[in-house]
Structures are given as C-alpha cells and as structure tokens.
N, C-alpha and C positions, 0 to 999 in steps of 0.2 A: 153653856159656860163650863169650862173645865173645873175640876174639883181639886186642883193643886196649884201651888205657887212655884213656878219654875225656878225662880232665883233661890228660894229656900231649898228646893230639891238639889240644885247644883252645889249649894254650900256643903251638902253632906258627902259629896264625892271626894275621895282622897286621890290627889294627883301624885302622891309620893311613890305609889307602887305601880310598876309596869309589868308585873307577873302576867304571863300569857297562859291562861287556863283554857280559853275557848279555842284559840288557834295553836299552831305549832310554836313552841318556845325556842329560845336561842340554841339550846343543845340539839333540839330536833331539827332545826334549820341546818345546823352544821352537819348532822348525820345525812340529811337529804342531799346536801351539796356533795358530800363524799360519795354517796350512792350514785348520784348522777355521773360522777367522774369515773367510778370503778365498775358499775354494773351496766351491762349492755342494754338490757331490757328497760331499765329506768332511764337511761340516756335517750333511748329511742322515744319513749313516752314524753320525756321532757322536751324533746325537740318539737313535738306537736304543740305542747303547752306554750313553749317559748314563741312559736310562730303566732299563736292566737294573741298572746299578750302584746306582741309587737304591733299586731293589727289594731288592737284596742287603743293604742296611742293616737290613732287618727279618728277615733269616734267621739261623738258628742253625747253627753248624758241626756237621758229622756225621762226625767222624773215626773211623777204624777202626784196630784195633791192628795188623792185618796185611793188606796189599794182596794180593788173590788173583785173578789173571787167567790167569797162565801155566799152560798144560796143561789148562785146564778148558773143557769144552764149553758152548756157549750153553745157557742154562736152568739151569745149575748154581747152586744157592742161594748159594754163596760168591762166585761170579762176579757174580751179580746184586746182592748186598749191596755188593760193591766198586764196581760201576758206579754205584750210587746215591750212595755216599760220594764218589766222585771228581768229582761235580758241583761239589764245593767248590773244585777247582783253578781253574777258570775264574772262579769268584766272587772268589777271592783276587786273581787277576791284574787283574780288572776294577776292584776296589776300589783296588788299588795304583795303577793307571794313572790312574784318576779323581782320586785324591789328587794325583798329580803334575801333572795338567792344571789342577785347580781350587785346590790348596793348602788345601782344606777338610779339617780334621783329623778330621772324623767318618768319612771314608773311610779315613784312616790307622788310626784306632783300631779300626775294624771289620775291616780287613785283618789287623791284628795279632792280633785276637781269633781269627780263623780259623787263622792260622799257629801261634799258641801252643797252640791246642786240638789241632792235629795233632802238634805237637812233643811234647806231653805224653803222647799216646795211642799214636801210631804207632811201631812197632818194626821197624826195617829187618831183612831176613833175607838180604840179599845176592843177591837174585834180580833181575837187571836188567830182565827183561820186566815185572815188577811195578813196580820203581822208576822205569822210564821214564815212568810216569804222573805223576811229581812235577814235571815240567818247569815247569808254570805256577806252582806254588808257589815254586819257586826263582826264577823270573823276578819274581814278586811281591815276594819278599824283596829281590832286587837293586834293585828300584825304591824301596823304602822304608827300606833298612838304615841310612841316615844319620840318619833321623828317629825310628826306633822307640825305645821306652824301653830302658834298659840291661838291665833284668831280662828283658824279652821278647827282646832281642837274644841274651842268653846262652842262653836256652832254645832258641830257633830254631837258633842256630848249633851248639849241641851236637847237636841232632837231625840237621842236615844233615851234620855231621862224622861222626857215627855211621853215617849212610847211606853215605857215601863209603868209610869204612874197612870196612864190611861187604861192599861190592862188591870192594874190593881183596883182602880176606882170604877171600873166598868159596871154598868147596870147588869151586864151578863154574869157578874159574879154574885149577885144577890141570892141569898138562901131561897130554896124552893124552885129555882130555875134549873132546867136540865143542863144548860150550858155552864153551870157552876160545878158540875160533877162528871160530865162526860168528856169526850176527846177534846172539846174546846178548852177545858181546864188544863189538860195535859200540855197543850200547846201554849197556853197562857203562862204556866209555870216555867216551861222551857225558855220562853222569850224573856221573861223578867229575870230568870236566872242567868242567862248568857249576857244580858246587859249588865246585871249586877257584877258578874265576875270580870267583864271587860272594863268596867269603870271602877272596880274595887268599891262598889257601893254596898256597904255592910247591911243597910236596912233592906235592900232588895234581896240580898243573899239570905238573910235570916227569914224573911217573909216566904221566900221560895222553899227553903228546907222545911219550915213548919207546915206549909200547905201541901208539899209533896207527901209528907207522912199521912195527912188526912185523905189525900187523893187516892193513895194506894189502898187505904182502908175502905173507902167508899166505892171506888171504881173497879177494883179487882176482887175476884172471888177466890177463896182458899183453894178451890179445885182447878183454878187456872183461867177460866173465861173472864172477859171484861164486861162491864156494864154495856159498853158499846156493841159488843158481839151479841149480847142478849137482846138489845133493842133493834139492831139492824140485821141480825142473822147473817152476818157477813164477816168473813175472816179479814177482808179488806179493812174494815173499821177496827178490828182488833190490832192490826198492824199499825194503822194510823194513830191509834191511842198509845201503843207501846213505844213507837219511834221517838216522840219527844221526851218520854220518860227516860228512855235509855240514853238519849243525848245528854239530858240533865244529870243523870246518874254518873256519866263519864266525867262531866265537868266537876261535879262535887268530889269525885274520887281524885281527880287531878289536883284539886285544891286541898287534898289531904283531909277531906271530910269523911262522913260515914259512908259505908258501902250500901248504897240504896238498891243494888241489884239483889242482894241477899236479905236486905231488911224485911222483916215480917211485921205486918200491922197487928193491932190487937186481935183482929178476927182471924189472923193466920194467912192473909194474902201477901203476895210479893211479886215483884217484877220477874224474878227468876222462875217462879211457879207458872206465871202467865206466859213466859217465853217457852218454857219446856212443854207446856200444854200444846203449843203449836207444832212442835217438832214432828209428830206423826203425820201432820197434814203437809209439812214441808218435804219430808223424805218419801212420801207416797204411801205410807201405811194406811192412812185414812184419806177420805175425800169429803169435800163439803160443797153443797149447792148453795150459792150465794143469794141473799135477799129474798128467799122464798117466803119467809114470815116477818119481813121487816115491818116495823110499826111507824116508820118515818115516811111522810108523803114525798119528801124531796127525792128519795130513792126511786119511788114509783115514777116521779116526773122525769128523772133522768132516763129511766127505762123507756118511757114513752117518747123521749127525745132521741132515742136510738144511740145513746152514748155507750161505747164499748165497755163490756164488763158489768153493766148494771141490770141487765135483763134477769128476772127471777129464774133461778135454776142454772145460771152460769157456773161452771165448775171453777173452784178456786185453783189458780195456777201457782205452784210452789215458788216460781221466780218472783212473784209479787211480794214474797216475804224477805227478799234480799235487803231492803232498807233496815229491818230489825236484825237480821242475821249478821250483817256487817258490823252492827253496833254491839250485839251481845257477845261476839267473839272477844271483845275487849275484856270481858269478865270471865268468860268460859271458853278456854282454848280448845275444849273437846269438840266444839261446834265448827272448828276450822275446816275439817274435811268435808262436812256437809255444805259449808259455804262454797268451797271449791267446786263441788259437784253441781250445785244449783246454778253456779255462775259459769258452768262449762269450762272450768280451769282458766278462765279469762282473767287478765289483770289490766286495769286501767290506771290512769294517773291518780284518781282519788283513792284507789285502793293502796297505792304506794304511800300516800300521805297517811292513810289510816294505819297501815302496818308500822310506820315509823312512830306514830303516836302510841300504839300498843306496845311497841318495843321499849318505850321509856317508862312503862308502868312499874 
C-alpha cells in the first residue's frame, strides 16, 4: 500500500507558474532557434535531430508498468525489456523540443501521447536507480506543460507526483540503510528535485534542498573522495554519485537558489572539492585501477558476468568522466578546455543545448 494520498499531493501543486527550470526556458529556445538559423554547425546537427523527431511521429509508445534496471545483470530479461521501453524517453524529449522550435502541434500531440501512455501504465516503486531513467520524460513535460490539454496535464502530473512521493516515502530512505546515504540518495534527490521544479511543488523543492545539504555532509569527504568511491574503489561510482548532484545543483542555481557547487558542509566537504579531486584522473596525471577493493557483491557479480569495465584492475578511462565534466563546466568555466580535450573537440546536439543553457547563467 502506498504511503501517500495522491489527491492531497496534487492539491499542493501550483498551476500558476510555468517557469522552466529543468528544461530550456523561452529565452533559451529563442537563442537556439537563432543559432540554428545562423550557425552552420548547429544547423547541421539540428537537421539530424529534426529527422529523428519526424520519424518519432510514426512510432507507438511502449510503456512498462515497472522500470527494472537496479541490481540486474546484463542479459536479464527484465532489464532488457526495460532497456527497450526506455527508448521512449529520448523520443518524448525530441518531440517536445521540436514542438518548441517549430510550434507545430503535431509534435506536441505526439509527445503528449507518449507521456500519457507512461502516466497510465508506469507505477513508481521508490527505487531511484530505476526512476533516474525518467529524466528526459520530465524534461519533455517541462517543455510542453503550458500547452498540453488539461486532462493530459492532470494525468501526467499525478504520475510525476506519485513518483516523487514514492521516493520520499521509500523504505530505502530509512536511517541505517546504505541506500539512504550512497549514490541511491543522490539520484533520489535529483529525481524529486526535478519533479519539484517542473511542477512548482514547493514541498518537494524544500525537501530536496534540505536533504542535499545533509547528503553532501555524509556522502562527500573534505579531501574530495565520495562514500561510493570508498566502498566501490571505482571512479565509475564517484562519477555516478556526482552526476545527479551536479544536475540538481544546476536546477537550484537556475531557480536563483543557493550555489550548491561551492556550498561546504559542516565538515568541509563540497561538490566542488569532489569534482576537483577527480581532475588529475581525468587529465591523465593520475591513474586508477577500478574495483580492486570493492566491498559490494554486485560489482563482483558483474565482473563474473563479463560486463565491460567491471573486471577488477580495469583502468579508469578519462572519457567516462564526461557526464560530470559537461555539468561542472556550468559552474567552473576553467574546465571547458579539458572538456574539449576529453571529448576530442567533438560537438553533438546535446552539447549545443548545454552551451545555450550555460550562456544564460
């Protein structure tokens, strides 16, 4: 039985505000449209994006009742079924963004079809490692929420609200459980936060900010490493822990909240220090052999399952830090050159969107 009352939760949502914190806002959309028109590289990348969005108009949503990725080995049928279904996430986002670029309502209607299909079928279970896969769906809704039909809006917002409450009330949040303080909690905070900012749900936003402060204090060490790095002996998990914290810090900054990149906990830890601690491993000054001293059985199970990158002693590859490097540049422009180097000076469509968002800071 769920520990919340959906109707009461929905009553706390403010429908008066359409501020877009999670996705590109109106000014950023206009900048993107101008850049598509005037910049050759952006125009070329857009043409590929446009083709994909057009193809998605002919596709059918494939929602699943329960997302299942956490704790499952590669090849598990449940994980494979989830992988196929989650292709819908990028489709929703592409349709939503294409609608905002073109104002063509056929993209709006198709995006709404995908979102409503998932809202009707998918049942949140309070597992943040599974729910973290919903990011693009939430971003898609943030882009179209002011234009979607009221009946569809109610359905989607109920689904997102249930998802956030399931995370907050999850048994995995109980004190004494590792999942209340490790990377699970970082993803939990990010998920509740982006739903809070998308729905302008002040209770979710306050809960997220309060708990982010305590997470930084418990999970990160003043000299840089994270609890997850200590437990897993893997830079992979340091990245996986920092990525949701950075995403959340960007949302809070865009909402004119505190700077959580530089925020220091009572013991002196910070996202900034934990990001900078990684830099020597990203630029090649230091190397790290992954998972040699991991304390987690699942890591050893994946190694036995011959999953790439999980064998003890596998050298950490700097490009695996791209997810956090792309985000940290929002706060620290001095990392831009390192980002270009690690990314081989390549530019893709998502990087164009990220640059426009950073430019509005």
